Rosetta silent file (secondary structure, phi, psi, omega in degrees, C-alpha in Angstrom):
SEQUENCE: MRFAICLALMSVAPLAMAQSETPPLAAVAVKMRESAEHLLATLPERQRAAAMRPFGDSDRVDWHYTPRSRNGISFKELDGRGRDSVHALLKAALSGVGYRKVVNIIELELVLRELEAFGLMRDPERYHVTIYGTPSRSERWGWRFEGHHLSLNFTLVGDRLVVDTPSFFGANPATVPGGAKKGLRVLGDEHDAGWAILDSLSDSQRREAIISTRTYGDIVTSNRQKVAPLDAAGIAASNLDERQRALLWKLVELYAASFEPGLAEARLARARQGGIASLRFGWAGSTTRGSPHYYRVQGALFLIEYDASQDGGNHIHTVWRDFTGDFGQELPAKAAFGRDLLRDHYASSRGTPHRH
SCORE:     score description
SCORE:     0.000 S_00000001
   1 L     0.000  137.198  179.076    0.000    0.000    0.000 S_00000001
   2 L   -64.363  133.640  179.773    1.272    3.442   -0.859 S_00000001
   3 L   -74.628  105.779 -172.175    2.408    5.291    2.234 S_00000001
   4 L  -140.503   58.158  179.753   -0.061    8.144    2.174 S_00000001
   5 L   -97.519   18.217  174.184   -0.902    9.384    5.614 S_00000001
   6 L    62.122   54.301 -177.468   -0.356   12.972    4.539 S_00000001
   7 L   -71.527  -25.555  172.617    2.834   13.528    6.464 S_00000001
   8 L   -74.017  153.286  178.800    3.345   16.841    4.767 S_00000001
   9 L   -62.298  125.720 -171.965    1.189   19.597    6.224 S_00000001
  10 L   -97.223  156.514  172.933   -2.061   19.277    4.350 S_00000001
  11 L  -102.084  102.031 -178.991   -4.477   21.872    3.137 S_00000001
  12 L  -105.556  132.751 -179.286   -7.838   20.738    4.446 S_00000001
  13 L   -56.370  127.901 -177.457  -10.918   22.791    3.646 S_00000001
  14 L   -66.248  144.211  175.828  -11.885   24.631    6.844 S_00000001
  15 L   -81.398  167.064 -179.276  -15.096   23.636    8.550 S_00000001
  16 L   -56.965  129.872 -177.551  -17.761   26.157    9.424 S_00000001
  17 L   -90.498  147.220  175.021  -16.397   28.487   12.086 S_00000001
  18 L   -69.233  158.034  179.741  -18.289   29.533   15.152 S_00000001
  19 L   -61.558  152.159 -171.827  -19.288   33.165   15.370 S_00000001
  20 L   -61.735  -26.040 -178.579  -16.574   35.517   16.566 S_00000001
  21 L   -82.517   -4.039  179.096  -18.347   36.227   19.834 S_00000001
  22 L   -65.800  132.030  177.800  -18.356   32.543   20.774 S_00000001
  23 L   -54.301  144.482 -173.324  -16.096   31.915   23.812 S_00000001
  24 H   -53.674  -42.684 -177.311  -12.788   30.357   22.692 S_00000001
  25 H   -71.031  -34.251  175.581  -13.316   27.012   24.399 S_00000001
  26 H   -67.428  -37.217 -179.917  -16.851   26.701   23.040 S_00000001
  27 H   -62.748  -42.627 -179.975  -15.550   27.534   19.558 S_00000001
  28 H   -70.508  -32.077  176.137  -13.023   24.711   19.625 S_00000001
  29 H   -62.495  -41.303  177.383  -15.687   22.333   20.958 S_00000001
  30 H   -62.695  -45.532 -179.868  -17.862   23.174   17.944 S_00000001
  31 H   -61.901  -41.058  178.486  -14.937   22.618   15.575 S_00000001
  32 H   -63.437  -45.556 -179.080  -14.140   19.262   17.175 S_00000001
  33 H   -61.414  -47.129 -178.911  -17.758   18.118   16.962 S_00000001
  34 H   -63.382  -39.390  178.991  -18.093   19.174   13.342 S_00000001
  35 H   -66.403  -41.887  178.998  -14.754   17.552   12.459 S_00000001
  36 H   -66.068  -41.189  177.616  -15.701   14.298   14.215 S_00000001
  37 H   -62.742  -40.609  178.665  -19.103   14.243   12.506 S_00000001
  38 H   -64.409  -42.923  177.627  -17.418   14.815    9.160 S_00000001
  39 H   -57.785  -50.468 -177.749  -14.947   11.989    9.832 S_00000001
  40 H   -62.436  -34.240 -179.899  -17.716    9.545   10.725 S_00000001
  41 H   -69.123  -24.551  179.919  -19.694   10.577    7.647 S_00000001
  42 H   -80.462  -14.697 -171.951  -16.750    9.697    5.393 S_00000001
  43 L   -90.204  139.246  169.076  -16.484    6.141    6.745 S_00000001
  44 L   -60.370  159.916 -173.490  -18.286    3.106    5.360 S_00000001
  45 H   -54.231  -43.636 -177.749  -20.644    1.514    7.868 S_00000001
  46 H   -63.519  -43.713  179.805  -18.193   -1.222    8.918 S_00000001
  47 H   -69.552  -35.458  177.993  -15.375    1.259    9.554 S_00000001
  48 H   -62.118  -41.629  178.913  -17.720    3.659   11.354 S_00000001
  49 H   -64.141  -37.190  179.594  -18.706    0.868   13.733 S_00000001
  50 H   -69.875  -32.148 -176.078  -15.011    0.083   14.368 S_00000001
  51 H   -77.622  -20.349 -172.647  -14.195    3.724   15.024 S_00000001
  52 E  -108.365  140.635  174.226  -16.940    4.235   17.635 S_00000001
  53 E  -137.762  156.948  178.592  -17.225    2.927   21.183 S_00000001
  54 L   -59.963  149.055  179.561  -19.620    3.817   24.027 S_00000001
  55 L   -59.479  -36.462 -178.187  -18.608    6.821   26.115 S_00000001
  56 L   -83.196    3.985 -179.898  -18.581    4.650   29.229 S_00000001
  57 L   -61.890  136.471 -179.848  -16.341    1.999   27.668 S_00000001
  58 H   -62.313  -20.866  178.868  -13.319    1.229   29.861 S_00000001
  59 H   -61.276  -26.706 -175.642  -11.151    1.605   26.755 S_00000001
  60 H   -61.759  -33.307 -178.751  -11.604    5.389   26.946 S_00000001
  61 H  -105.109    7.002  179.177   -9.356    5.657   29.989 S_00000001
  62 L   -97.974   78.370 -172.264   -7.030    2.779   29.015 S_00000001
  63 L  -101.690  154.058 -176.224   -4.396    4.869   27.274 S_00000001
  64 L  -148.531  159.630  177.418   -0.895    3.870   26.129 S_00000001
  65 L  -130.407   16.210  177.940    2.104    5.317   24.328 S_00000001
  66 L  -105.009  162.888  174.608    3.925    2.112   23.330 S_00000001
  67 L   -66.488  123.938 -177.538    3.590    0.095   20.104 S_00000001
  68 L  -166.639  170.904  173.932    0.624   -2.245   20.691 S_00000001
  69 L   -72.683  149.167 -177.155   -2.736   -3.311   19.302 S_00000001
  70 L  -141.785  154.610  171.111   -5.439   -0.670   19.670 S_00000001
  71 L   -81.656 -179.179 -176.071   -9.159   -0.229   19.232 S_00000001
  72 L    86.735 -159.550 -178.259  -10.572    2.370   16.888 S_00000001
  73 E  -128.537  138.089 -173.543   -9.549    2.677   13.262 S_00000001
  74 E  -100.146  163.530  173.733   -6.014    3.175   11.941 S_00000001
  75 H   -53.967  -37.849 -176.885   -4.559    5.109    9.046 S_00000001
  76 H   -57.577  -30.466 -176.270   -3.791    1.757    7.429 S_00000001
  77 H   -89.762   -9.280 -172.115   -7.517    1.037    7.139 S_00000001
  78 L   -99.470  149.559  171.045   -8.556    4.426    5.776 S_00000001
  79 L   -84.645 -179.364 -176.132   -8.710    5.783    2.257 S_00000001
  80 H   -59.204  -38.474 -179.465   -7.441    9.248    1.405 S_00000001
  81 H   -65.930  -41.683  178.654  -10.714   10.934    2.309 S_00000001
  82 H   -65.554  -40.812  179.230  -10.792    9.255    5.697 S_00000001
  83 H   -64.018  -43.238  177.679   -7.172   10.165    6.415 S_00000001
  84 H   -59.127  -37.374 -179.244   -7.785   13.778    5.484 S_00000001
  85 H   -68.996  -36.157  175.580  -10.715   13.827    7.912 S_00000001
  86 H   -64.024  -44.332  178.956   -8.543   12.497   10.758 S_00000001
  87 H   -63.776  -36.409  176.936   -5.993   15.209   10.080 S_00000001
  88 H   -64.141  -37.723  177.296   -8.756   17.830   10.048 S_00000001
  89 H   -64.536  -43.420  177.244   -9.874   16.597   13.475 S_00000001
  90 H   -60.961  -41.299 -179.113   -6.305   16.891   14.767 S_00000001
  91 H   -67.035  -26.924  176.970   -6.047   20.410   13.372 S_00000001
  92 H   -68.940  -25.366 -174.817   -9.233   21.369   15.198 S_00000001
  93 H  -101.270  -23.243 -170.977   -7.564   20.443   18.510 S_00000001
  94 E  -113.637  156.122  168.609   -3.941   21.451   17.966 S_00000001
  95 L   -75.289  172.368  174.806   -1.983   24.571   17.138 S_00000001
  96 H   -59.549  -39.614  178.284    0.164   24.603   14.023 S_00000001
  97 H   -63.126  -46.513 -179.391    3.163   23.810   16.243 S_00000001
  98 H   -64.500  -39.389  179.537    1.358   20.900   17.895 S_00000001
  99 H   -64.679  -41.253  178.520    0.163   19.491   14.589 S_00000001
 100 H   -64.166  -35.059  175.915    3.701   19.542   13.182 S_00000001
 101 H   -60.905  -44.846  179.269    4.894   17.671   16.269 S_00000001
 102 H   -59.106  -48.523 -179.460    2.314   14.961   15.602 S_00000001
 103 H   -59.622  -44.428 -177.981    3.355   14.692   11.954 S_00000001
 104 H   -70.517  -35.904  176.100    7.047   14.530   12.846 S_00000001
 105 H   -62.142  -41.308  176.845    6.524   11.954   15.617 S_00000001
 106 H   -63.635  -40.287  179.609    4.759    9.726   13.105 S_00000001
 107 H   -63.724  -27.933  179.118    7.620   10.247   10.651 S_00000001
 108 H   -63.311  -20.288  173.752   10.083    9.032   13.297 S_00000001
 109 H   -60.877  -35.798  177.168    8.633    5.557   12.796 S_00000001
 110 H   -70.283  -34.808  176.390   10.354    5.582    9.391 S_00000001
 111 H   -64.675  -45.273  179.365   13.603    6.703   11.023 S_00000001
 112 H   -64.775  -32.617  177.630   13.384    3.826   13.517 S_00000001
 113 H   -59.926  -34.086  179.830   12.644    1.430   10.666 S_00000001
 114 H   -82.368  -32.574 -172.906   16.065    2.307    9.235 S_00000001
 115 H   -84.188  -32.214 -170.117   17.967    2.378   12.542 S_00000001
 116 L   -94.510  148.761  179.216   16.708   -0.749   14.287 S_00000001
 117 L   -61.987  -34.269  178.791   17.547   -4.367   13.562 S_00000001
 118 L  -111.406   42.248 -172.978   13.843   -5.202   13.692 S_00000001
 119 H   -64.453  -20.552 -179.294   12.761   -1.913   12.196 S_00000001
 120 H   -64.434  -15.418  175.679   10.073   -3.418    9.994 S_00000001
 121 H   -71.390  -19.511  179.403    7.927   -3.589   13.134 S_00000001
 122 L   -77.970  130.320 -173.616    7.772    0.213   13.060 S_00000001
 123 L  -142.168  110.062 -179.642    4.728    1.352   11.136 S_00000001
 124 L   -71.226   -2.532  176.794    3.671    4.984   10.608 S_00000001
 125 L   -99.511    1.899  178.751    0.200    3.802    9.620 S_00000001
 126 L   -95.060   53.665  172.924   -0.523    2.222   13.029 S_00000001
 127 L  -118.851  129.124 -167.938   -2.002    5.375   14.509 S_00000001
 128 E  -115.301  147.437  169.751   -5.629    5.072   15.534 S_00000001
 129 E  -117.711  138.934  178.650   -8.558    7.385   16.111 S_00000001
 130 E  -133.504  134.790  175.429  -11.470    6.377   18.335 S_00000001
 131 E  -105.752  126.367 -179.374  -14.728    8.257   18.963 S_00000001
 132 E  -106.367  120.226 -173.015  -16.346    7.613   22.349 S_00000001
 133 L    78.876 -164.749 -179.728  -20.080    8.182   22.399 S_00000001
 134 L  -115.324  126.752  177.408  -21.750   10.219   19.680 S_00000001
 135 L   -49.596  128.879 -168.459  -20.581   13.758   18.850 S_00000001
 136 L  -142.317  151.225  174.893  -23.263   15.922   20.413 S_00000001
 137 L   -80.004  -12.777 -171.822  -24.276   19.542   20.957 S_00000001
 138 L  -136.969  -22.419 -173.403  -25.351   18.814   24.534 S_00000001
 139 E  -111.711  169.190 -179.333  -24.068   15.496   25.946 S_00000001
 140 E   -69.894  139.471  170.058  -20.718   14.011   26.866 S_00000001
 141 E  -157.709  173.587 -179.258  -18.570   12.418   24.204 S_00000001
 142 E  -160.025  174.853  176.308  -14.872   12.125   23.516 S_00000001
 143 E  -155.477  158.443  179.384  -12.157   11.056   21.131 S_00000001
 144 E  -139.905  140.922  169.075   -8.569    9.869   21.136 S_00000001
 145 E  -117.134  125.014 -170.745   -5.723    9.828   18.633 S_00000001
 146 E  -150.861  145.978  173.884   -3.058    7.323   19.661 S_00000001
 147 E  -174.280 -166.519 -179.249   -0.056    5.348   18.490 S_00000001
 148 L   -57.783  121.242  176.796    3.618    4.944   19.347 S_00000001
 149 L    68.990   18.349  174.064    4.697    8.042   21.311 S_00000001
 150 E  -142.617  130.821  167.238    1.340    9.795   20.920 S_00000001
 151 E  -149.425  105.586 -178.393   -1.773    9.754   23.061 S_00000001
 152 E  -115.204  118.108 -172.322   -4.095   12.743   22.708 S_00000001
 153 E  -120.915  133.445 -177.056   -7.325   12.466   24.677 S_00000001
 154 E  -134.758  133.787  176.692  -10.305   14.819   24.566 S_00000001
 155 E  -125.005  132.919 -175.828  -13.544   14.805   26.530 S_00000001
 156 E  -126.466  152.399  167.095  -16.396   17.195   25.696 S_00000001
 157 E  -116.260   94.983 -177.954  -19.725   18.232   27.107 S_00000001
 158 L    54.830 -136.168 -179.249  -21.614   19.200   23.978 S_00000001
 159 L  -101.712   25.455 -171.905  -20.414   22.472   22.500 S_00000001
 160 L  -117.239  -21.328 -172.231  -19.537   24.023   25.844 S_00000001
 161 E  -155.664  143.368  178.813  -16.444   22.442   27.355 S_00000001
 162 E  -132.413  132.293  169.246  -13.336   20.514   26.410 S_00000001
 163 E  -111.611  130.476 -170.737  -10.892   18.570   28.609 S_00000001
 164 L  -120.509   29.535  177.665   -7.643   17.765   26.790 S_00000001
 165 L  -128.417  156.196   -0.051   -5.721   15.563   29.211 S_00000001
 166 L   -73.446  152.950  175.919   -3.891   13.286   29.501 S_00000001
 167 E  -132.225  127.826 -174.900   -1.710   14.313   26.574 S_00000001
 168 E  -125.358  130.376  171.090    1.487   12.502   25.698 S_00000001
 169 E  -127.740  133.433  176.396    4.157   13.362   23.106 S_00000001
 170 E  -132.452  165.087 -179.689    7.343   11.311   22.711 S_00000001
 171 E  -148.425  122.471  174.214   10.334   11.282   20.382 S_00000001
 172 L  -143.451  116.757   -2.956   12.764    8.494   19.522 S_00000001
 173 L   -75.152  149.760  178.391   15.358    9.390   18.528 S_00000001
 174 L   -64.397  -39.967  170.691   15.166   12.763   20.233 S_00000001
 175 L  -122.070  118.853 -177.578   17.859   13.958   17.827 S_00000001
 176 L   -70.146  124.197 -172.309   17.980   12.016   14.564 S_00000001
 177 L   -80.473  -19.232 -176.550   21.616   10.939   14.078 S_00000001
 178 L  -167.878 -179.008  178.519   21.678   10.468   10.317 S_00000001
 179 L    82.686 -167.313 -175.480   19.796    9.973    7.089 S_00000001
 180 L   -62.436  -26.823 -178.315   17.304   12.290    5.428 S_00000001
 181 L  -101.310   17.512 -176.512   16.038   13.549    8.781 S_00000001
 182 L   -51.734  132.114  177.976   19.465   14.095   10.338 S_00000001
 183 L    88.769   -8.829  179.553   19.343   16.733   13.063 S_00000001
 184 L   -63.715  129.532  178.412   15.543   16.663   13.483 S_00000001
 185 L  -126.525   89.814 -173.508   14.606   17.364   17.134 S_00000001
 186 L   -61.670  -40.057  179.410   10.856   16.928   17.397 S_00000001
 187 L  -112.858   35.295 -178.744   10.790   17.840   21.106 S_00000001
 188 H   -62.497  -36.888 -179.723   13.913   19.968   21.051 S_00000001
 189 H   -65.586  -39.454  178.373   12.193   22.983   22.608 S_00000001
 190 H   -64.553  -39.352  175.737   11.029   20.900   25.564 S_00000001
 191 H   -61.583  -51.626 -173.960   14.585   19.618   26.007 S_00000001
 192 H   -66.560  -36.331 -177.700   16.147   23.078   25.791 S_00000001
 193 H   -65.868  -37.800  177.214   13.621   24.754   28.101 S_00000001
 194 H   -65.747  -45.211  179.329   14.377   22.316   30.915 S_00000001
 195 H   -65.123  -33.950  179.253   18.118   22.772   30.573 S_00000001
 196 H   -60.994  -39.592  177.926   17.709   26.566   30.486 S_00000001
 197 H   -67.777  -47.958 -179.356   16.119   26.447   33.935 S_00000001
 198 H   -58.440  -44.341 -178.070   18.751   24.088   35.341 S_00000001
 199 H   -64.800  -24.194 -177.319   21.580   26.219   33.914 S_00000001
 200 H   -79.636  -13.413 -171.418   20.087   29.346   35.523 S_00000001
 201 L   -81.636  143.007  172.003   20.246   27.917   39.057 S_00000001
 202 L   -73.727  171.527 -179.985   22.896   28.754   41.595 S_00000001
 203 H   -58.931  -44.469 -179.471   24.669   25.932   43.405 S_00000001
 204 H   -67.303  -36.673  176.999   22.352   26.182   46.402 S_00000001
 205 H   -66.805  -38.181  177.951   19.279   26.289   44.149 S_00000001
 206 H   -61.930  -42.236  179.770   20.509   23.230   42.281 S_00000001
 207 H   -59.901  -32.401  178.218   20.810   21.288   45.495 S_00000001
 208 H   -77.847  -37.846 -174.903   17.157   22.076   46.153 S_00000001
 209 H   -74.987  -35.618 -174.549   15.986   21.376   42.586 S_00000001
 210 E   -78.586  114.511 -174.749   17.768   18.035   42.069 S_00000001
 211 E   -97.405  -12.854  176.957   15.524   15.379   43.586 S_00000001
 212 E  -163.072  145.747  176.572   17.568   12.348   42.500 S_00000001
 213 L   -83.772   -6.555  177.139   20.939   11.679   40.939 S_00000001
 214 L  -125.399  151.648  176.286   19.324    8.960   38.817 S_00000001
 215 L   -79.565  178.171 -176.364   16.296    9.063   36.548 S_00000001
 216 L  -102.620    3.695  179.304   13.242    6.858   37.040 S_00000001
 217 L    87.125  -16.159  179.658   13.459    5.025   33.708 S_00000001
 218 L  -175.449  179.085  171.338   10.326    6.727   32.392 S_00000001
 219 L   -59.680  141.201 -173.606    7.758    9.301   33.402 S_00000001
 220 L   -66.041  -37.952 -175.802    6.793    8.534   36.988 S_00000001
 221 L   -79.642   -7.694  177.785    3.040    8.534   36.381 S_00000001
 222 L    48.943 -136.090  179.725    3.330    6.086   33.462 S_00000001
 223 L  -112.053   37.353  179.217   -0.088    5.534   31.834 S_00000001
 224 L   -59.560  148.194 -179.771   -2.163    5.583   35.004 S_00000001
 225 L   -70.260  -33.059 -179.633   -5.817    6.386   34.506 S_00000001
 226 L  -144.317  141.525 -178.466   -5.773    8.982   37.278 S_00000001
 227 L  -126.443  149.557  173.929   -2.919   10.664   39.100 S_00000001
 228 L  -108.853  162.269  178.632   -2.538   12.480   42.401 S_00000001
 229 L   -54.952  139.076  175.252    0.117   15.112   43.138 S_00000001
 230 L   -77.594  173.273  177.873    3.608   13.684   43.507 S_00000001
 231 L   -53.174  143.799 -179.027    5.777   14.491   46.511 S_00000001
 232 L   -75.627   69.304 -176.858    6.426   18.218   46.850 S_00000001
 233 L  -105.373  161.350 -179.496   10.028   17.817   45.735 S_00000001
 234 L    95.842 -173.756 -176.580   12.249   20.198   43.836 S_00000001
 235 E   -96.504  133.748  178.014   12.593   23.946   44.085 S_00000001
 236 E   -77.724  146.401  179.904    9.545   26.172   44.553 S_00000001
 237 H   -60.531  -25.059  177.651    9.130   29.106   42.186 S_00000001
 238 H   -64.981  -18.367  178.263    9.027   31.333   45.278 S_00000001
 239 H   -99.295   11.129  175.614   12.726   30.515   45.714 S_00000001
 240 L  -104.753  154.940  174.643   13.576   31.598   42.175 S_00000001
 241 L   -82.290  176.908 -173.660   14.390   35.108   41.057 S_00000001
 242 H   -59.611  -42.730 -179.670   12.242   36.959   38.541 S_00000001
 243 H   -65.338  -40.370  179.813   14.244   35.813   35.515 S_00000001
 244 H   -68.048  -38.956  176.388   14.165   32.189   36.660 S_00000001
 245 H   -63.999  -35.825  177.147   10.418   32.310   37.303 S_00000001
 246 H   -63.706  -39.933  177.396    9.984   33.680   33.788 S_00000001
 247 H   -64.042  -40.033 -179.989   11.932   30.697   32.411 S_00000001
 248 H   -65.542  -45.004  179.527    9.734   28.320   34.404 S_00000001
 249 H   -67.671  -33.756  176.334    6.516   29.900   33.181 S_00000001
 250 H   -60.949  -37.808  177.709    7.878   29.922   29.621 S_00000001
 251 H   -64.238  -44.339  178.576    8.312   26.151   29.911 S_00000001
 252 H   -61.108  -44.237  178.809    4.686   25.758   31.037 S_00000001
 253 H   -61.245  -37.038  179.260    3.530   27.937   28.139 S_00000001
 254 H   -59.807  -44.427 -179.788    5.594   25.822   25.744 S_00000001
 255 H   -68.775  -35.981  178.505    3.738   22.655   26.730 S_00000001
 256 H   -69.538  -30.509 -171.185    0.362   24.397   26.488 S_00000001
 257 L   -69.518   -6.452  175.791    1.193   25.879   23.086 S_00000001
 258 L   -73.123  -12.260 -173.807    0.837   22.544   21.294 S_00000001
 259 E  -107.670  159.783  177.469   -2.921   22.971   21.580 S_00000001
 260 L   -48.279  142.569 -171.550   -5.489   25.185   19.893 S_00000001
 261 H   -51.735  -39.674  177.860   -5.321   28.682   21.464 S_00000001
 262 H   -63.464  -41.222  177.220   -8.557   28.341   23.446 S_00000001
 263 H   -67.762  -39.986 -179.757   -7.376   25.033   24.897 S_00000001
 264 H   -61.640  -44.113 -179.367   -3.917   26.444   25.563 S_00000001
 265 H   -66.874  -36.464  176.775   -5.329   29.374   27.545 S_00000001
 266 H   -63.194  -39.426  176.422   -7.594   27.045   29.535 S_00000001
 267 H   -62.132  -45.608 -178.243   -4.521   24.983   30.435 S_00000001
 268 H   -65.764  -35.522  176.325   -2.611   28.047   31.524 S_00000001
 269 H   -62.672  -40.447  176.241   -5.553   29.221   33.628 S_00000001
 270 H   -65.260  -39.625 -178.122   -5.505   25.857   35.404 S_00000001
 271 H   -65.331  -26.184  179.582   -1.716   26.099   35.802 S_00000001
 272 L   -77.310  -14.817 -177.517   -2.101   29.456   37.586 S_00000001
 273 L   -60.054  134.020 -177.514   -4.307   27.945   40.271 S_00000001
 274 L    87.819   -8.983  178.755   -2.599   28.148   43.640 S_00000001
 275 L    93.101  138.068 -178.403   -0.299   30.881   42.360 S_00000001
 276 H   -64.820  -29.247  179.828    2.716   30.671   40.098 S_00000001
 277 H   -63.212  -20.557 -178.209    5.018   31.069   43.113 S_00000001
 278 H   -88.564   -6.590  176.509    3.854   27.644   44.310 S_00000001
 279 L   -60.520  146.864  177.828    4.993   25.809   41.152 S_00000001
 280 E  -123.100  138.526  176.473    7.841   23.367   41.729 S_00000001
 281 E  -114.444  120.769  179.099   10.624   22.393   39.346 S_00000001
 282 E  -121.010  142.707 -178.768   12.360   19.088   40.009 S_00000001
 283 E  -124.948  143.364  175.184   15.329   17.551   38.188 S_00000001
 284 E  -137.983  150.839  177.169   16.655   13.971   38.268 S_00000001
 285 E    92.646 -156.226 -173.338   19.618   12.265   36.638 S_00000001
 286 L   -70.365  150.066  171.764   22.672   13.723   34.996 S_00000001
 287 L  -107.743   19.276  176.415   23.468   17.414   34.862 S_00000001
 288 L  -112.663  125.659 -179.392   25.666   16.830   31.803 S_00000001
 289 L   -58.117  146.054 -179.833   24.056   17.227   28.404 S_00000001
 290 L    88.095    4.981  179.685   23.810   14.066   26.331 S_00000001
 291 L  -122.127  161.950 -178.727   23.170   11.848   29.361 S_00000001
 292 L   -57.421  133.857 -178.845   19.924   10.474   30.872 S_00000001
 293 E  -153.627  166.924 -174.825   17.909   13.163   32.648 S_00000001
 294 E  -153.652  145.850  168.854   14.390   13.982   33.826 S_00000001
 295 E  -145.710  162.438  174.179   12.438   17.002   35.005 S_00000001
 296 E  -147.288  154.125  173.468    8.949   17.835   36.151 S_00000001
 297 E  -124.444  126.198 -178.294    6.842   20.892   36.902 S_00000001
 298 E  -126.495  134.429  174.216    4.053   20.499   39.412 S_00000001
 299 L  -121.992 -168.603 -177.859    1.314   22.927   40.403 S_00000001
 300 L   -63.974  -33.833 -173.062   -1.835   22.713   42.479 S_00000001
 301 L  -120.343   -7.296 -171.270   -3.835   21.103   39.665 S_00000001
 302 E  -141.594  163.497  176.872   -1.382   19.869   37.045 S_00000001
 303 E  -142.038  130.440  168.457    1.831   17.969   36.393 S_00000001
 304 E  -109.504  129.715  172.508    4.256   18.124   33.489 S_00000001
 305 E  -121.931  140.959  175.091    6.780   15.299   33.223 S_00000001
 306 E  -131.261  127.283  179.001    9.717   15.066   30.821 S_00000001
 307 E  -132.397  130.551  173.222   11.909   11.978   30.739 S_00000001
 308 E  -129.515   62.414 -177.312   15.000   11.246   28.659 S_00000001
 309 L   -89.439  -36.309 -169.402   16.186    8.071   30.384 S_00000001
 310 L   -85.819  159.499  175.988   16.322    5.601   27.529 S_00000001
 311 H    51.505   45.187  176.062   18.883    5.211   24.734 S_00000001
 312 H    66.360   21.063 -179.412   21.484    7.273   26.540 S_00000001
 313 H    93.585    2.870 -178.445   19.136   10.235   26.903 S_00000001
 314 L  -102.119   38.944 -175.897   18.225   10.380   23.198 S_00000001
 315 L  -152.909  111.177 -169.765   14.654    9.183   23.729 S_00000001
 316 E  -111.165  137.104  168.767   12.072   11.588   25.178 S_00000001
 317 E  -121.137  134.141  174.512    8.693   11.049   26.832 S_00000001
 318 E  -133.974  149.703  178.793    6.536   14.026   27.894 S_00000001
 319 E  -150.888  148.996  169.590    3.103   14.211   29.471 S_00000001
 320 E  -119.099  122.771  177.681    0.670   16.776   30.898 S_00000001
 321 E  -117.989  150.515  177.048   -1.688   15.455   33.583 S_00000001
 322 E  -117.306  122.144 -173.502   -4.543   17.194   35.402 S_00000001
 323 L   -65.490  -26.329 -179.502   -5.096   16.047   38.978 S_00000001
 324 L  -116.634  -13.813 -169.911   -8.840   16.666   38.862 S_00000001
 325 L  -116.384   -2.793 -179.816   -9.701   16.846   35.195 S_00000001
 326 H   -53.726  134.597  179.369   -8.114   13.953   33.269 S_00000001
 327 H    58.609   22.406  176.901  -10.704   12.320   31.011 S_00000001
 328 H    63.711   37.851 -173.012  -13.308   14.831   32.200 S_00000001
 329 L   -62.682  -24.295 -177.434  -13.735   13.070   35.537 S_00000001
 330 L  -105.096    6.352 -173.204  -15.583   16.016   37.076 S_00000001
 331 L   -79.697  148.567  173.927  -17.719   17.021   34.099 S_00000001
 332 L   -70.430  161.124 -178.717  -21.529   16.946   34.101 S_00000001
 333 L   -71.915  -30.249 -177.999  -23.277   14.494   31.778 S_00000001
 334 E  -129.534  153.351  175.929  -25.053   17.250   29.875 S_00000001
 335 L   -76.853  137.239  176.015  -24.270   20.826   28.992 S_00000001
 336 L  -101.194   91.612 -174.760  -26.240   23.439   30.921 S_00000001
 337 L   -63.903  145.200 -175.471  -26.693   26.058   28.236 S_00000001
 338 L    95.538  -14.346  176.418  -26.717   29.625   29.445 S_00000001
 339 L  -105.893  153.605  174.416  -24.018   28.802   32.017 S_00000001
 340 L   -91.822   93.441 -175.637  -20.286   29.231   31.641 S_00000001
 341 H   -65.597  -31.151  177.897  -19.227   25.636   32.238 S_00000001
 342 H   -63.698  -44.827  178.130  -15.553   26.500   31.984 S_00000001
 343 H   -61.886  -43.858 -179.755  -15.961   29.031   34.790 S_00000001
 344 H   -62.573  -39.217 -179.715  -17.980   26.532   36.830 S_00000001
 345 H   -63.681  -43.953  177.256  -15.353   23.843   36.278 S_00000001
 346 H   -63.837  -42.984 -176.671  -12.594   26.142   37.508 S_00000001
 347 H   -61.755  -34.038  179.124  -14.716   27.280   40.451 S_00000001
 348 L   -76.477  -10.057 -178.292  -15.225   23.675   41.549 S_00000001
 349 L  -116.502   54.783  171.380  -11.462   23.179   41.403 S_00000001
 350 L    74.866   47.615  170.921  -10.286   25.682   44.012 S_00000001
 351 L   109.952  174.336 -179.309  -11.243   29.067   42.699 S_00000001
 352 L   -97.030  153.529 -177.757  -11.683   30.992   39.496 S_00000001
 353 L   -70.504  152.472  174.293   -8.923   31.534   36.929 S_00000001
 354 L  -138.276  160.507 -175.383   -6.945   34.738   36.847 S_00000001
 355 L   -85.445  149.090  177.440   -4.451   36.131   34.385 S_00000001
 356 L   -89.679    0.000    0.000   -0.685   36.029   34.867 S_00000001
């Protein structure tokens, strides 16, 4: 079969846009619903049935980032029209930067095919999309795009609210050593932002920030369905100077920026809960570039983990988790139109959002 998963950035006809006065998060919810409906409409009946599962199915919270069998429907099974529709759905949820990361992570399967002794097991067409429930203007539904080093999960309440965690991006190799993609660093910004913070620390600050001289072998939270705050380890932002706090917040913004602007701002509003001064930055592993290392940023409601333990540090896993909101665990079953569900969701999670 011709390899045609549209790895180049595609020009997909835009779907109907919500009116300009629509709140940003509601606008992206509308785009996701319309994109998902369009995808399902392009599929033959058998493929549509394979792509859809009940909202309450346990598969919805059974997420993974390793090569494995998956439910849903894969690129391999889709024709060009179906593939274009999957990409349109991704574009509805991601920023241009985030979409390019997805495309490049998929392309790394071809790099691994060349580098590894058993590289034929790597397959850039084994990325699956699954729709949970039925896309709706008023009720809960969700969708996931997943494959090796990608797991993007979205839960919606009609056209009013979107939860976009857990979200996982990985890269192997983190820096491509040779071939046509030599020098490609799919998650290079995430790598550099962590080192920028570490390099800014004084000796005494480093002693506080470094929580272990060895890494943990992977992200600590793995693929758990729900996570609680980790130990309050590392250095608190209150113990950083203004320039260092700016570097820390820049890192948080970097992780949020992979998503559509409305989703990114909602993430940042959640990240501000408890105050930016209470954020903690923890480092584990080597403090020498090119060696295994790990860092995390933890706030009152969220956790970012970055791990480069494997393959001598040239293999990156990153994740953003929400302690109260992963998979929409606190969302109502139906949208209450006329209410600001985003505001209500924040209010139920320790206060209302404020700007930084």
